[in-house]
N, C-alpha and C positions, 0 to 999 in steps of 0.2 A: 363754255359757250361765251359768246360776245355779241354785243349789239352794234350793229353798223347802221350809220346814218349818212346819207349823201345830202349834199346841198350845192346850189349854183346853176342849176339848169335853167332854161328860159328860150326865148326866141331871139334870133339874130339874123342879120343879113348875111349873104354869101360873102366870104372873105373876112368876116368878123371874127371876134374872139369871144371866148367865154372860160371862165374858170370853174372847175368842179371841186369840191372838197368832200372828203369822207373820213369820218371818226369812228373808230372801233373802241368800245367801252366795256368794262371799266379800263382806265389807262393803266391800271397796275398789271393788266395781263401782258404777258410777253408774247406779243404777236409776231409771227414769222412774216410771211409774205403777205402783201396786199396787192389787189389787182383790180382794173376797171374791165368791164365788159360792156358791150351794148347789144341791144335786141331790136329788131325791126319786126312788126307783126307778121307771122307767117314764116319767119326764118329762125335759124338756130342762133342762140346767144353767142356773140363772138368776142374772143379775148382780144383787147387792143392794147393793154400795157400792164406790166407786172413790176413790182419793186420788192426787193428783199434786202435786208441789212447787209451792208458791205458789198452789194452787187449792184452795177449798174442797171438802171431800168431797161426793160425789153419792151419793144414796140412791134404791133402788127405793120406790115409792109404799107398798107393804106394810110397810117397816120405819121409814119416816120417823117422827121423834119417839121411836122406841123403841131404835134402834141409834145408835152413835157410833164413827165411825172416825177414829183419830188415827194420826199418824206420829212416831216418835222423831225428834228433831233430828239425831241422829249414827248412822249405820249405817242398815240397811235393814229395820227393824221397824215393823210396824204392829199397832196393837191394835183389835179390834172389841168394843166394849162393848154387850152385849145386854141390855136390861131389858124388864120386862112381856112376857115370852116367852108364846107362844101354842103350843098343840099343832100348829098349822099350820106353825110354824117348825122342825118336826122335819125333819132332812134331814142329809146329809153336806155340810159346809162345806169349800170349797176356796179357797185363797189362790193368786194368780198374780202374778207380777211381771214388768215389761217391761225388757229389756235389749237395746240394739243391734237394735231392730226386730223381736224376737221375744219371746214370752213363755213362761215355764216354770211349771209347776204343782206344787204340793205333793201328798201323798198324800191329803189330806183328813182332817177330824176330824169325829166323829159328835156330833150335837146331837140329844137326845131331849127332848121337853117333855111331861110327863104332865099329863092333865086332872084 
């Protein structure tokens, strides 16, 4: 089991930028993939980006070219750089990390984009 903690959400105007971070601990765990999902009330949680060691990040079509996911070389921290944000990006963003065949979730961080 790992603990997953997200940070960096907030309120931003349309076309603005935000950076989200996610850390899975303890750092001694050999984490496999990490991913970001987002959820709008009343809708299914949506996968927006994943990253795995030695594999290029994958993105949902709706965020390609605007979001960039990266992973630090040491430890289990990923960063989601979000640019050209749109009101439809407003959601709670959740990070998840896979370890030993299961994934654990963070509490989520709210991103609100005003028009």
